[in-house]
N, C-alpha and C positions, 0 to 999 in steps of 0.2 A: 907154599902156595904157588902153583903155576899160573892159574888164571883167577883174576878177581871178577866176581859177578856183581855188577852194580844194578840192583833191582828195586822196584817199588815194593812196598810192604805187602800189597795184595797179591803179588806174583811169587813171593817167597816160598809158600808151602808147596806149590806145584813144581817149581824149579828144584827145590831140595829133594822132593820125592823122586823125580826123574833121575837126578844125579846119583842118589843113593841106590835106586833100583838097578841101575846099570853099573854099579860098582866103581864110580869115578868121583864120588863126592869129596874124597880126601885130596883131590888135585885142585879143588876150587875153594876160594874164600868168598863167602857171601857177605855183601855189604848192602845194607838196607837204606833207602832214602824215602822221604815223604813228599819231596818237592824237587822239581827239575833243577832249581837253583842250588841244590846241595851237590849236584854231580861234579862240578869242577873241583871243589875241595876234596871230595871223596877220591877222585882220580889222583890228585896231588898226594893224598895219604897212602896210596898203594903202588904208585908207579915205580918206586924203588924196591918193592917187595915181590912184584909179580912179573911174569913174562908176557902177559896179555890181559885184555879186558873183554868182558862179555856184557852187553847191554840188552835190554828187553824191548826192542823196537827201534824203528828208524827215527822217531821223534827224539828220544833221549840221545841217540847217536848223533843226530844233527846238532842238538843243543851242545853236546860235549865238544864236537868239532868246531862250533862257532866260538866257544869260550876258550878252547885250547887248540888252536889251529895247527900247532907244531907238536902233535902227539908223539911221544917217544916210544909208545907201545902199540902193537897191532890191536885194533878194536874190531870185534866180531859182533854182529847184530842178530838177535833171534827174530827172524822174519815170519810174518804170517803167511800161510799157504795161499798163493794166488788162486789156485784151483778151488779151495774151500770158500774163499771170498766170492768167487763167481757163482758157486753153487748156491750161496745165500741169495743172490739175485734171482737165480732160477727158481728157488723155493718161494721167493716173494711173488713171482708171477703166478705160481700155482695157488698160493694161499690168499693172495690179494689181487685177483684179476681186475678189480675195479680201480686199482691204484697203479698208474703207469710208472715205469722206472724214472721218468722225468719228474715225478713228484716225490722222489726220495733223496736223501742225502747219504753219501757214502764217503767216509774219510780214507778209504783204501785205494782210491783212484787218483791219488795226488801226484804220482810219478808222471813225469812228462811223457815217457814212452807208453805207459799204461793208458793215460788219458787219450793220447792220439789213437791208440788201438780201439778203445771203446767208442771214440767219436767216429772212427771209420766203419765199425761194425753195426752200431746201433742206429735205427732209423730216427728221423727227426722227432723230437718230443720224448725220446726214451733215454736220453743221456742224463744220469743223476747229477744233482748238485754235488760239488766236491770242494776241496781246499788244496791250495798249493803252498807247501812248506818251503818257501824261498829262504826263509831265515827262521831261527828258533829263538823266540824271546820268552821271558818269564811269564808274559801275559798271553801267550799263544792259545792255551787251553781256554782261558776265560773269554778271550775275544772270539774264538771260534764258537764256543757254546752260545755266546750272545748272538752271533750271526745266525746260527742254526735256529735258535729260539725265535728270532725275528722272522725267518723264512716260514716257520711253522705258524706263527700268528698271522702272517700275511696270506696263509693258505696256499703257499707255493710248494710246500712239502707236507706229506702226511705221515712219513716214517723215516727213521734214520738207522743206518747200519754202521756200526762203529767198531774199529779195532783198538782205538786208543782208550784204555780203561778209564782214565781220569775224565775224558770227554764224555764217555758213557755215563759215569756217575753224575757228572754235572748236569747233563741233559735230562736224566731220569728225575733228578731233584726238581728240575724246572717244569716237569710235566710233559715233556716231548716224547711221544711214542718212539721207542728205539730198541734195537737188539744189539747185544754184544757178541762180537766174533772173537773168541778168546784164542790165545796161543795153545797149540796142541802139544802133547808130550813128544811126538816125533819131531816137531819143530825145535823144541828145546834140545833134544839129544843131538840132532844134526848140527846145530849151532855150537853146542858144547864140544863136540868132536872136532869141528873146524877150528875152534879157538885153541884147543890143545895142539893141533897140528901147526897152526900158524905161530903159536907161542914158542914151540920148540925150534922152529926154523928161523925165527926173527933174528936171533943173535948171530946166526951164521950168514944171513943174507939180508943186507940193509938196502937193497936196490928198490927203486920205486916200482909200483904196479902200473900197467898200462892196459886200458880197455878200449878197443876199437869196435864201435858199433856200426855195422854195415847194413843199411836198409836196402832191400832188393825189390820191394813191391808194395802194393797197397791192396786193401780188400776190394777196391773197385775193379781190379783185374780178375779175370776168370781163374779157376783152380788150375787148369792146365798151364796158363801163362805164368802163374806164381811158381808152379813146380819147375818150369823151365828156367826161370831166372834164379831160383834157389839152387838148382843143380849147376847152372853156369857159374855162379859165385862160389859154390863149394869146390868145384873143380879147380877154379883159379886159385883158391886159398890152399888147397892141398898141393897143387903144383908149386906154388911159392914156398910152402913149408919144406918141400923136398930140397930146395936150393940152400936152406940154412945150414951153417956148420953144425949146429946142434938143434934138430927139430923139436926136442923136448922143451925148448924155450918158448914155444908157441902152442897154445891150445885153442880149439875151435868149439863153440857150442851154438846150437840153434835156438831161435826164439820165434815169435810171431812176426813174420816179415822182416826180422832183424837177425843177423848172425853176429855173435860176439867173438872177438879174437882177443886173447889175453897174452901180453908180452911183458917184458921187464925192461927197465931203463936205469941208467946210472944215477939219475937225479929226477926230481919232481918238476923240474923247470922245462925240460924239452925231451922229445923222444924221436930221434932220427930213425929209430926202428919202425915207428908207426908211419912216418912219411915214406920210408922205403917200401913198406908194405903197400900203401896206396899207389905209389908209383909202379910197383911190380904188378898190381892187379890191372892197371890200365883203365882207360875211360870205357864206360858202358857196362862194366861188371857190377856196379852198385848204383843205387839211386841217390843216396846221400850218406854221409859218414860223420860220425862224432867220435872224437878221441878224448879220453879222459886220463889224466895222470894223477896219482895219489899215493899216499904211504902204504895203502893196502888195496886189495881187489875191490872191496865194497866202495871205498872212496873213489877209486878210478871209474867204476861203473856209474856211479851217481853223476860224476862230472862228465862222463861220456854221454849220458842221457841229456844233460844240459846242452852240451856241444851239438848233439844231433838235432835238438830242437831248433837251435840257431841255424843249422845247415838247412833244415826243412823250410824255414821261413825265408832264408836268403835266396833259395832257388834250386831247381833240380841239378844234380851233379856236384853240389857244394860239399865241402868238408871243412869242419872247424874242430879246434881242440880247446879243452879247458884244463888249465894247470894252475894250481893254487887259486889265485883270484884273478886270472887273466884269460881272456878269450882271444884266440889266434885264428885267423882265417882271412879269406878262403885259402885253405892249404893247397899246395901245388900251384898257386897263382904267383907269378913272378913278383907281384907287389903285395904279397901277403902281409898283413899288419897284426899287431898285438894291441888289444884294447884293455885298459885297466878295469877290473871288476867293479871298483868303486864308481867309475863313470857309468858302467852298464847298469848298476843298481838304480841310478837316477833316470834311466831311459824310459821306464813306464810313466812316471809322473811328468817328465819333460815332454814325452811324445803326446800325452793326453792334452797337455796345455797347448802344444803346437798343433793339435788336431791332425796328427799323423800316427801311423801304427808304430809300436815300439821297434819292430824290425826295420822300418823305414828310417827311424832315427839312427839305428846302428848302421844301416847302409850309408846314411849321410856321413857318419863319422869315418867309415871305411873310405868313402869318396875323398874326404879331406886328407886322410893319411896317404892314399894312393896317388893323388895328383901331385905332380912335381911343380906345377904352376899354381898360382892362386885361384881360388874358387870364385865364380861369379854366379849371379842368380840364374843366368841362362844354363849353366852347367847343372845346377841343382834341379831346375825345372825339367831338363832332359833326362837326368838320371832317375828321378823319382816319378817321372811322367805326371807332373803337376803343372799348373799355370805359372807364368812368370810372377804374377801378383802374389800367389801363395808362396813361391820361393823367396820373394823379397820379405814377406812377413816372417817366415821362418828364420831367415838370416838376421833380421833385425832383432828378433827375440834372443837368438843365441849370442849375438853381439852384446846385448844388454846383460845377459847372464854371465858374461866373462868366458864363455866357451870359445868364442872367436875374437880375433882382433882384425881391425881393418887396415889394409895396406894403402899406400898412396894411390889415388885414382889415376886411371889412364885417360888421357884426352881422347874424345871420340874422333874418329876419322870421318870428317864431314860434319854436318849438323847433328845435334843431339847432345845429351848430357854425358859427362865423363863416366867411364865404367867403374863401378865400385867393386873392389876385390877384397877377399877375406882369406884368412888362414887360421888354423887352430892356434890357441895360445900355447906357449912353450910348455906349460905344466901338463898339457893334455896330449902332447906328442908321443907317439909310440916309441918304445926303446928299439 
């Protein structure tokens, strides 16, 4: 067996038929599961017998990555066609002109890059409800189904379009009107061929994959302007590629307002190649950049999308990288810092409690890492453009949480209270 296919039972017949029809079934071993919780054990059972893994969708892939973060085999995912998913929304507008897209739920717009594209292109009130798979837990399907059912009973949605089969089954049983967007034979064949290719190469090349996502514009710009910036960025990339000792080490592919560059690195922890690329392109050639490092191209791309999202939120001209569970940035900044993903995972809840945006919370952490001197409420207020009172409230909360520690106060020069100074606790300092 070259490739182990970890598939839910309902997908088995179509996968088997496609592989057999194309004469490659003998190179695959089919392993059936009834629940996502079985995936880690199934992987453990085949990792010493196979050269690669094929899974049926991004949800099982993310679940497996969460449970087995140091995968020894390349994992390929059978992905739904983005074009087919978009055509379902077009068909919805034709069949249901009385139901705006804003009154639908779509599970396929969960990628950060896709969501940003839809948000840019669709007018207000036409952006469907969706989900963000930041983590993959055993209860994700059940929790999402409950959330969608609640939206339906609250009359916020009237229809759901679903690529996750288990979610479709659950919502159908709950009486929510929904349509299933199934995997097509061509999707299966394409992924199977990619899994075979990667499986045969893996033993000879253990280097990490690097995905650099370069954003060059937004839908708010005119077509001519977008074409100009795309051409400018493409020329800069091609010129840079010509300077490499082996240009084959760099591939370029176009997307919607984003150009993806794929590189390789010696490890999953850092990529000087990506930094050198950004330096070589120079300022003004791209809008924002996200760099992802992973054991395979798909992992790198997913992490690159997360990094690009942080770059967008941080500000124009920013570049961030995501490697393993760490966010690094802003890249090319003399005081670039690395933040632990575990700390970032708390940012949403912490930011909500502090009544600031999650990115402002991350900006605050960056400020603490970058400043050589202790932080005062005046610096926080200036950096976040908030009042001194709000800054004091935020600092007091972070001090109580153990995120900060207070340094000895400085006596005021002249009348007034001594200045309170703060720094990050040692456990939260960047490496």
